[in-house]
N, C-alpha and C positions, 0 to 999 in steps of 0.2 A: 433337552438340548438348549444351550445358551448360544446366542448369536451376538457378537460384539462388532459394532461398526467402528472403524478406525479411519480417520482422515489420513490419506497418503498422497504423496506427490505434491503437485501444485495446490496452493490455496492462496488466501489473501497476502500471506507473508512471502510465499515462494512461487512467484509467477503470476498469480492473480486471475487465473482462468480455470475452469473445470476441465477435467480429463474428458476426452470425447468418447462418444458411443457412435459407431459408424452405422450407416443404413443396413449393413448386413448383420448387425447385432454384435460385432466385435467391439470389445471395450479396450481402451488403452490407458494405462496409468502413466501420466507424464512425469518425468523425473524432476527432482529438486535441483535448482541451480546451486552450484558449489564451486567457488573459485579455486579451491585446493585440489580438485579432482583432475586426473589425467584424461578423463573421457569427455568428449563433446557430444552434443545432440546430433550433429551431422553423421555420427557413426552408428546411430541407432535405427532399427527397423522394428515394426510390429506387423507381422505378416508381410503384406506387400506395401504397407504404408511407411514412408520415410518420415521419421519424427521431426527432423529439422524443418521441413516445409510446413508441417502441421503446426509446430510451435510458433514459427514466424507468422503464420496466418492468424492463429488464435490470439496471439499477443499483439497483433498489428505492428510487428517489427520491434517491439520492446525487447524481446529476446530473439536471438538469431541462432543459426546453425552452429556458430562458433562458441555458443554458451557452454561452459564446463558444467557438468551435472553429476549428481550422486544418484545412483539407482537404488531407490527404496520405495516400494518393494522391487526386488529384482526377481521377477517371476517368469519371464519369457526367455526360454533357452535360445531362441533365434534372434534376440535383440542385438547380440554381439557375438563374435567368434568366441567359442568356449573351450576350455581345457577339459580333457577327459575327467569325469567324476564331478562336474559342476552340479550343484543343487540350488534350487530356488531359495531366496532369502527374504525375510520380512523382519525388519529391525525396529525396536522401540528402545528408547533410553530415558533416563531421568523420570520426570513426572508422568510422562505418557506410559512408561513401562510399569511404574507403581500403580497407576490407575487400572491398567489391564490386569495386573496380578490380583488386585482386590476384587475383580469381577469374576474370577474363576471359581 
């Protein structure tokens, strides 16, 4: 079996903080800021955790609940209201996709 680690969500280019792991062991992937998205952080939840408050705290207010975001990966069915038939999504493009394809 091969395991490939892929950086997702916030990093030094997109938000600048690591995604949190909560005391109960729950992990949360923070979404990527994206000015062209219709979705804002304030609309997102992970379990009982509201992402807007967490992002504001982690970025010390650099990013707020009003921040438009792109969900990638989009793995949590409860993060937003979903239409029937929704499936999780993990997307890669360009050089990152080519890199992963070569590792299979």
